[in-house]
C-alpha distance (Angstrom), angle and dihedral (degrees) to the residues before:
residue distance angle dihedral
X1 . . .
X2 3.80 . .
X3 3.80 89.0 .
X4 3.82 91.2 54.4
X5 3.81 91.4 49.1
X6 3.81 90.8 50.0
X7 3.82 91.7 49.3
X8 3.80 91.3 49.7
X9 3.81 89.8 48.0
X10 3.81 90.8 49.8
X11 3.81 92.7 49.3
X12 3.80 89.6 47.6
X13 3.80 89.7 52.2
X14 3.81 91.0 49.8
X15 3.82 90.3 49.1
X16 3.81 93.1 48.7
X17 3.81 90.4 47.1
X18 3.84 93.0 52.1
X19 3.83 91.8 45.3
X20 3.81 89.0 52.1
X21 3.80 91.0 48.4
X22 3.80 92.0 51.4
X23 3.80 93.1 44.9
X24 3.79 93.6 50.3
X25 3.82 92.9 42.4
X26 3.81 93.2 51.3
X27 3.80 91.6 46.3
X28 3.80 92.9 49.0
X29 3.80 90.2 45.9
X30 3.80 93.3 54.4
X31 3.78 94.1 41.1
X32 3.78 93.9 48.4
X33 3.81 95.1 54.2
X34 3.80 93.7 118.0
X35 3.80 92.0 43.6
X36 3.80 92.0 50.6
X37 3.80 90.8 49.9
X38 3.81 91.1 52.8
X39 3.80 92.6 46.2
X40 3.81 94.4 48.0
X41 3.81 91.6 45.5
X42 3.82 87.8 62.1
X43 3.81 95.4 55.6
X44 3.80 107.7 126.9
X45 3.80 140.0 148.5
X46 3.81 89.8 -80.5
X47 3.80 100.0 111.0
X48 3.81 94.2 -160.5
X49 3.80 91.0 52.9
X50 3.81 88.3 49.0
X51 3.80 90.8 53.8
X52 3.80 89.6 50.4
X53 3.81 92.0 49.5
X54 3.81 91.8 48.6
X55 3.80 92.2 48.5
X56 3.81 92.6 45.2
X57 3.80 94.3 47.7
X58 3.81 92.5 48.8
X59 3.80 92.5 45.4
X60 3.82 88.1 52.3
X61 3.81 97.6 49.1
X62 3.84 96.3 28.3
X63 3.80 94.9 -134.3
X64 3.80 127.6 98.1
X65 3.80 88.7 -174.2
X66 3.82 90.9 58.4
X67 3.81 91.0 47.7
X68 3.81 92.4 48.5
X69 3.81 93.0 47.4
X70 3.83 89.0 48.6
X71 3.81 90.6 50.7
X72 3.81 90.7 49.8
X73 3.81 88.4 52.3
X74 3.83 91.5 49.9
X75 3.80 91.8 48.4
X76 3.80 91.3 46.8
X77 3.81 89.5 50.8
X78 3.80 90.7 49.6
X79 3.81 93.8 -119.1
X80 3.81 94.8 123.7
X81 3.78 130.6 22.5
X82 3.79 126.8 -114.7
X83 3.83 89.1 -110.7
X84 3.81 91.3 55.3
X85 3.81 92.3 46.1
X86 3.83 93.5 56.3
X87 3.80 95.1 62.3
X88 3.83 91.9 43.7
X89 3.81 90.2 54.5
X90 3.81 90.5 49.2
X91 3.79 88.7 54.0
X92 3.80 91.7 47.2
X93 3.81 89.4 60.7
X94 3.81 89.5 55.7
X95 3.81 93.1 46.6
X96 3.78 92.6 54.0
X97 3.83 91.4 64.0
X98 3.82 89.6 75.1
X99 3.81 90.8 80.5
X100 3.80 92.0 55.9
X101 3.80 90.5 52.0
X102 3.82 90.5 50.5
X103 3.81 90.4 51.3
X104 3.81 91.1 46.9
X105 3.79 91.0 51.7
X106 3.80 89.5 55.1
X107 3.79 87.7 63.4
X108 3.78 92.9 58.0
X109 3.78 111.7 110.5
X110 3.77 118.5 -132.2
X111 3.78 145.2 141.2
X112 3.78 91.3 -81.9
X113 3.80 118.5 61.0
X114 3.82 114.9 -129.6
X115 3.79 89.9 -146.6
X116 3.82 90.5 58.4
X117 3.82 90.9 49.1
X118 3.81 89.9 47.0
X119 3.79 93.4 53.8
X120 3.79 90.5 49.7
X121 3.84 91.5 47.6
X122 3.80 92.5 49.0
X123 3.80 91.4 48.9
X124 3.83 93.6 47.4
X125 3.80 90.2 47.1
X126 3.80 93.1 51.3
X127 3.82 91.1 49.3
X128 3.83 90.5 50.9
X129 3.80 90.3 52.3
X130 3.83 88.9 63.9
X131 3.83 90.6 61.5
X132 3.81 114.1 102.0
X133 3.82 96.6 -133.4
X134 3.82 111.8 97.1
X135 3.82 94.0 -142.3
X136 3.79 92.3 53.4
X137 3.82 90.7 47.1
X138 3.80 89.9 50.6
X139 3.80 93.7 50.2
X140 3.79 88.6 45.7
X141 3.82 92.3 54.5
X142 3.82 90.6 50.4
X143 3.82 93.1 49.1
X144 3.80 91.5 43.6
X145 3.82 91.1 48.8
X146 3.81 91.9 50.8
X147 3.80 90.5 47.6
X148 3.82 92.0 48.7
X149 3.83 89.6 51.4
X150 3.79 90.2 58.9
X151 3.81 91.5 43.5
X152 3.81 88.4 54.6
X153 3.80 90.9 48.1
X154 3.79 90.3 50.0
X155 3.83 91.4 50.5
X156 3.82 91.0 49.3
X157 3.80 91.7 47.1
X158 3.81 89.9 50.8
X159 3.80 91.7 49.8
X160 3.81 90.3 50.6
X161 3.80 96.4 45.3
X162 3.81 105.0 130.8
X163 3.82 93.7 -153.2
X164 3.81 93.2 56.3
X165 3.82 103.1 30.3
X166 3.84 110.7 31.4
X167 3.82 91.8 155.9
X168 3.83 95.6 61.7
X169 3.80 90.5 44.9
X170 3.80 89.9 53.1
X171 3.83 91.3 47.4
X172 3.79 94.8 54.0
X173 3.78 93.1 41.6
X174 3.81 89.0 55.5
X175 3.81 91.4 48.2
X176 3.80 93.9 50.5
X177 3.80 91.2 43.0
X178 3.82 88.2 57.7
X179 3.80 91.8 54.5
X180 3.80 96.6 35.3
X181 3.80 93.2 137.3
X182 3.83 120.3 108.0
X183 3.81 97.4 -124.7
X184 3.81 92.6 46.1
X185 3.81 90.7 48.9
X186 3.82 90.5 50.7
X187 3.81 89.5 48.8
X188 3.81 90.2 49.6
X189 3.83 90.9 51.9
X190 3.82 91.4 48.4
X191 3.81 94.4 48.9
X192 3.81 93.5 44.1
X193 3.83 91.4 51.2
X194 3.80 92.5 45.4
X195 3.81 88.4 52.1
X196 3.82 96.6 53.4
X197 3.84 93.9 32.2
X198 3.80 95.1 -134.7
X199 3.81 128.4 93.0
X200 3.81 89.4 -170.4
X201 3.81 91.8 57.5
X202 3.81 92.8 42.2
X203 3.80 92.0 50.8
X204 3.80 90.5 47.1
X205 3.80 91.7 53.2
X206 3.83 92.0 48.0
X207 3.81 89.6 50.5
X208 3.82 90.8 53.2
X209 3.82 92.0 47.7
X210 3.80 91.3 50.0
X211 3.80 90.0 47.2
X212 3.81 88.6 53.3
X213 3.79 91.1 55.9
X214 3.81 95.1 -113.7
X215 3.79 94.8 121.3
X216 3.81 129.9 23.0
X217 3.79 120.7 -118.1
X218 3.83 93.7 -105.9
X219 3.81 91.4 55.9
X220 3.80 92.2 46.3
X221 3.82 91.7 52.8
X222 3.81 92.5 58.5
X223 3.81 91.3 47.0
X224 3.82 89.6 51.5
X225 3.82 88.7 53.9
X226 3.80 87.9 55.3
X227 3.80 92.4 51.6
X228 3.80 89.2 61.8
X229 3.81 89.9 58.9
X230 3.81 93.8 42.7
X231 3.80 91.9 55.7
X232 3.82 88.8 64.5
X233 3.82 90.0 70.2
X234 3.82 91.0 77.4
X235 3.80 91.2 54.2
X236 3.81 92.8 44.7
X237 3.81 90.1 52.9
X238 3.81 90.7 46.1
X239 3.81 92.3 56.3
X240 3.81 93.4 58.8
X241 3.78 108.8 116.3
X242 3.81 93.4 11.8
X243 3.79 132.3 118.7
X244 3.78 126.2 -84.4
X245 3.82 96.8 -93.2
X246 3.81 92.0 50.2
X247 3.82 89.6 54.3
X248 3.79 88.9 48.8
X249 3.81 89.8 52.7
X250 3.81 91.4 55.2
X251 3.82 90.1 45.7
X252 3.83 91.2 52.5
X253 3.82 90.6 49.1
X254 3.81 89.4 54.5
X255 3.83 93.2 43.0
X256 3.81 92.5 49.7
X257 3.81 93.3 53.4
X258 3.80 92.7 40.8
X259 3.82 92.4 53.8
X260 3.81 90.9 47.3
X261 3.81 91.0 49.5
X262 3.81 92.3 49.3
X263 3.82 91.6 50.1
X264 3.80 94.5 48.5
X265 3.81 92.7 42.4
X266 3.79 88.9 55.2
X267 3.82 88.7 51.7
X268 3.83 98.5 42.1
X269 3.79 99.7 42.1
X270 3.82 96.8 68.0
X271 3.82 97.0 26.6
X272 3.82 103.0 37.4
X273 3.84 98.9 127.4
X274 3.82 92.1 42.6
X275 3.83 92.5 48.5
X276 3.81 90.8 47.6
X277 3.80 89.6 51.6
X278 3.81 89.4 55.3
X279 3.80 89.5 55.7
X280 3.81 91.6 47.8
X281 3.79 87.5 83.3
X282 3.80 86.0 81.4
X283 3.80 111.2 83.5
X284 3.82 102.0 -125.1
X285 3.79 134.6 38.4
X286 3.80 88.9 -126.1
X287 3.80 92.2 57.7
X288 3.82 91.9 45.6
X289 3.81 91.5 58.5
X290 3.81 93.5 42.4
X291 3.83 90.5 51.8
X292 3.81 90.4 48.2
X293 3.81 88.5 54.5
X294 3.81 88.9 53.5
X295 3.81 92.1 46.6
X296 3.82 91.7 50.2
X297 3.81 95.5 52.4
X298 3.81 97.4 39.4
X299 3.83 92.9 46.6
X300 3.81 93.6 46.2
X301 3.81 90.0 50.3
X302 3.82 92.9 48.6
X303 3.81 90.4 48.8
X304 3.81 96.4 48.0
X305 3.80 103.8 33.6
X306 3.84 91.9 85.9
X307 3.82 87.7 56.5
X308 3.82 99.3 54.3
X309 3.80 92.0 118.8
X310 3.80 91.0 47.6
X311 3.83 90.4 52.3
X312 3.79 88.8 49.4
X313 3.83 91.5 51.8
X314 3.81 91.1 46.2
X315 3.81 91.3 54.0
X316 3.81 90.5 48.4
X317 3.80 90.0 50.6
X318 3.81 93.6 49.8
X319 3.82 96.7 39.9
X320 3.78 108.9 42.6
X321 3.79 126.3 -154.9
X322 3.78 116.7 -100.1
X323 3.76 116.4 -100.3
X324 3.75 112.9 -95.7
X325 3.73 111.5 -97.1
X326 3.74 140.2 130.6
X327 3.79 109.2 -20.1
X328 3.78 112.7 -117.6
X329 3.76 123.3 -140.3
X330 3.79 111.9 -104.0
X331 3.77 141.0 161.4
X332 3.78 118.1 -103.4
X333 3.81 103.4 -148.8
X334 3.81 112.9 13.9
X335 3.77 133.1 69.4
X336 3.82 131.4 170.9
X337 3.81 89.6 -117.2
X338 3.81 87.9 69.2
X339 3.81 89.4 66.9
X340 3.81 86.9 83.5
X341 3.83 86.3 70.8
X342 3.83 105.4 39.8
X343 3.83 95.4 -176.2
X344 3.80 91.5 56.2
X345 3.80 91.4 42.1
X346 3.81 91.1 55.1
X347 3.80 90.5 49.9
X348 3.80 90.0 52.3
X349 3.82 92.2 48.3
X350 3.81 88.3 58.4
X351 3.81 89.8 52.0
X352 3.81 90.6 48.5
X353 3.82 91.8 51.0
X354 3.80 91.7 49.6
X355 3.80 89.5 50.6
X356 3.81 89.9 48.8
X357 3.83 88.9 51.4
X358 3.82 90.6 52.1
X359 3.82 89.1 53.6
X360 3.80 90.7 51.3
X361 3.81 91.3 47.4
X362 3.81 91.3 50.4
X363 3.80 90.2 49.9
X364 3.80 91.3 49.9
X365 3.80 91.1 52.5
X366 3.81 93.5 46.8
X367 3.81 93.1 43.6
X368 3.81 92.2 51.1
X369 3.81 89.6 50.6
X370 3.80 89.8 49.7
X371 3.82 90.8 55.8
X372 3.79 88.1 63.0
X373 3.80 105.0 30.3
X374 3.84 96.5 32.3
X375 3.79 86.1 -150.6
X376 3.82 107.2 177.0
X377 3.81 90.7 -157.2
X378 3.81 89.5 72.4
X379 3.83 93.7 58.9
X380 3.80 99.0 78.4
X381 3.81 93.2 42.1
X382 3.81 92.8 52.5
X383 3.82 94.9 43.7
X384 3.81 91.3 48.6
X385 3.79 90.6 51.5
X386 3.80 91.2 46.0
X387 3.82 90.4 55.0
X388 3.79 88.6 52.7
X389 3.82 91.1 49.6
X390 3.81 91.4 51.9
X391 3.79 91.5 45.9
X392 3.81 91.1 49.8
X393 3.80 91.3 49.0
X394 3.81 92.6 54.6
X395 3.81 95.2 42.5
X396 3.81 95.7 45.7
X397 3.80 90.2 48.5
X398 3.83 90.9 51.9
X399 3.81 90.5 46.6
X400 3.82 91.9 50.5
X401 3.81 90.5 51.7
X402 3.82 89.3 54.9
X403 3.81 92.6 43.8
X404 3.81 97.9 47.3
X405 3.86 97.9 77.8
X406 3.82 91.0 48.7
X407 3.82 99.3 59.8
X408 3.80 136.1 72.3
X409 3.80 124.9 -101.4
X410 3.82 95.2 -91.8
X411 3.81 93.4 51.4
X412 3.79 90.0 44.3
X413 3.82 88.1 62.7
X414 3.80 89.4 50.5
X415 3.80 89.3 52.5
X416 3.82 88.2 50.9
X417 3.80 89.8 57.5
X418 3.81 91.5 46.4
X419 3.81 91.1 58.1
X420 3.80 89.0 58.6
X421 3.80 95.4 42.2
X422 3.82 95.5 53.4
X423 3.80 89.0 48.6
X424 3.82 91.4 51.8
X425 3.81 91.8 48.2
X426 3.80 90.4 49.5
X427 3.81 89.9 51.9
X428 3.83 90.2 51.4
X429 3.80 87.4 53.6
X430 3.82 89.5 51.5
X431 3.82 91.0 53.4
X432 3.80 89.9 51.1
X433 3.81 89.0 53.5
X434 3.82 89.5 49.1
X435 3.80 89.4 55.6
X436 3.81 88.6 53.7
X437 3.81 90.2 51.9
X438 3.81 89.5 49.7
X439 3.81 90.5 50.8
X440 3.81 92.0 48.8
X441 3.82 93.2 50.7
X442 3.80 92.0 46.3
X443 3.81 90.7 52.0
X444 3.81 91.3 49.6
X445 3.82 88.6 54.9
X446 3.83 93.3 41.1
X447 3.81 91.8 -118.5
X448 3.82 125.5 151.7
X449 3.79 132.1 -179.5
X450 3.76 113.9 -113.5
X451 3.80 119.0 -108.7
X452 3.81 90.0 -108.0
X453 3.82 92.5 51.6
X454 3.79 91.3 47.3
X455 3.82 92.7 50.9
X456 3.81 90.2 51.7
X457 3.80 92.4 48.4
X458 3.78 89.6 46.9
X459 3.80 91.1 54.2
X460 3.82 91.1 49.0
X461 3.81 90.6 48.8
X462 3.81 91.9 51.2
X463 3.81 87.6 61.3
X464 3.80 89.7 53.5
X465 3.81 90.9 50.7
X466 3.80 89.5 55.6
X467 3.80 89.9 47.6
X468 3.80 90.8 51.3
X469 3.81 92.1 55.7
X470 3.81 93.3 46.9
X471 3.82 94.5 45.5
X472 3.81 94.0 50.0
X473 3.80 92.1 43.7
X474 3.80 89.2 53.4
X475 3.82 90.1 48.5
X476 3.80 93.7 46.0
X477 3.81 97.7 47.5
X478 3.82 97.7 26.7
X479 3.79 86.5 -125.6
X480 3.80 126.7 153.2
X481 3.83 95.2 -173.4
X482 3.82 95.1 105.7
X483 3.80 100.1 34.4
X484 3.81 92.4 102.5
X485 3.79 87.9 57.9
X486 3.81 89.4 48.6
X487 3.82 90.5 52.8
X488 3.81 91.3 48.2
X489 3.80 91.7 51.4
X490 3.81 91.1 48.7
X491 3.80 89.7 53.7
X492 3.81 89.5 50.4
X493 3.82 89.4 51.5
X494 3.83 89.0 52.2
X495 3.81 89.5 51.5
X496 3.80 90.0 48.3
X497 3.79 89.7 56.8
X498 3.82 91.7 58.0
X499 3.79 92.8 39.9
X500 3.81 94.9 49.9
X501 3.79 92.1 48.0
X502 3.82 90.3 52.5
X503 3.80 91.6 47.4
X504 3.79 91.1 50.2
X505 3.81 91.7 54.3
X506 3.80 89.2 48.1
X507 3.81 90.7 54.4
X508 3.80 90.3 47.7
X509 3.82 91.6 53.7
X510 3.81 89.9 50.0
X511 3.80 93.0 47.0
X512 3.79 93.2 -116.6
X513 3.79 93.1 121.1
X514 3.82 136.1 42.4
X515 3.79 119.9 -114.8
X516 3.84 88.8 -135.0
X517 3.82 88.4 68.2
X518 3.81 94.9 58.8
X519 3.80 97.8 87.3
X520 3.80 92.6 46.3
X521 3.79 93.8 45.7
X522 3.80 93.7 50.0
X523 3.83 91.1 46.2
X524 3.79 89.9 51.9
X525 3.81 94.2 48.3
X526 3.83 92.5 45.4
X527 3.80 90.9 48.2
X528 3.81 92.0 52.0
X529 3.80 90.9 49.0
X530 3.82 91.3 51.5
X531 3.80 90.8 49.8
X532 3.80 86.2 57.8
X533 3.81 90.2 54.2
X534 3.80 91.8 53.1
X535 3.81 91.1 48.9
X536 3.81 89.4 53.9
X537 3.79 88.7 51.5
X538 3.81 90.8 53.2
X539 3.80 93.6 47.5
X540 3.79 93.9 48.2
X541 3.82 94.5 44.6
X542 3.83 89.4 94.2
X543 3.83 90.4 61.5
X544 3.79 98.5 43.0
X545 3.82 108.1 27.4
X546 3.79 95.2 170.0
X547 3.79 98.8 51.1
X548 3.79 114.0 12.8
X549 3.80 93.9 147.7
X550 3.81 92.7 68.0
X551 3.80 93.2 61.4
X552 3.77 96.9 72.4
X553 3.79 90.5 45.6
X554 3.80 90.8 55.8
X555 3.79 88.5 58.9
X556 3.80 92.4 56.8
């Protein structure tokens, strides 16, 4: 009966510990949005910088799995290269050792009990989470999560106290005696980590068990090696359904940890007692294992960082490129895996929208040229780009719906503006397609605009080109400094619509223009004027994130 109670207490401690880890990780992830943006913006082909970014990101969000999944999403979206991803993943393995050090510190004996501090931290954190301000709530969740981690550690330590629970100590000692073979211990660590989906949590639990005297240091070291392989399961699952480079990223993550494990197994197997004696210089068993975890990841990174290109080539050899075929529609910057880091996801949505706007602008330019040249070669190019614009509109909208519940109130307003902006860009793309249809019908009827009509349309379109630059600059930099100029240009476009219609009727009365062109000319002028309205909506979205579309209508 006592054994059952101890097992239940141990499982409860493990559960509390993992809940605390998740709570703190999520809080740190949300709170570090700006920091993550700055770190990711510095990703380059400098492998040492990449290691630093990976370590820093993981230390911030306390989860190497989250960092690796985020990197896979960035690679899949084409934001970073496979070469850049390798060094970031190496750094993530170093950053994840912070948790083990925190757990080891909890085992330090002192005048002040960590369990008492933990209870106070958890209580203070919960109280802060009742405050209405988002920042206070966020800090509260982080403090509460950290406190709950220590509460979980204290519960586990109590369950594994040899003086109070000799039966559970005997049970685990018998279990580990049965698998007291290096390869089996590594396998146990890998399976245990794969089960709970967190190498940080698995390492923390092993540290507590070693501190309780259940397993000797040598045994714990082999299990820790296994946890580094088990953590790859999250990344391998994350790469399902991704592109080739994303799969290669997950493969490299597994290969990196596997090589490190093989190297350290070869060292530990024949020299286990001697290696453990080297670590005995650290005061507690908990700290010895935590330091070993640091040594493993830092050493493996130092050994393999010169071979980043070789790892990249190996992954390309193992995972081949798809055969060239019909190109599928895909997003350039966003991926559902980025939802695990909302701040980064929101940054990538902005990039995707700007790319979508560039597609619409290109289509407008090509479609306007087609009206004059009636070049059939432009048809397929414009229609292909229009399909991509429509696809992007639908996918970004779906992504924003998923992202909206994950962000704070300020970012939720930004998402509100993005819904309107993608809709306006899609409508600009539709107008470009309409111009193509007009050009096709005119060619079928052997109709051409007169030189005078074309020059007037060209002048009107030049105003729209200026508006496009101002609107996207305002969206990109969230700047309202040029919005007055945008409004003035939109008013000029409105005046052009009336002026061009009057000029067309004048040419008709003088016989300089065919009556059959009237419907096409008016459709073209009206379409250009409506494009101007949508550009105003985009520019003003930064001032009215919840209803940008109404602004242009108020000007009518």
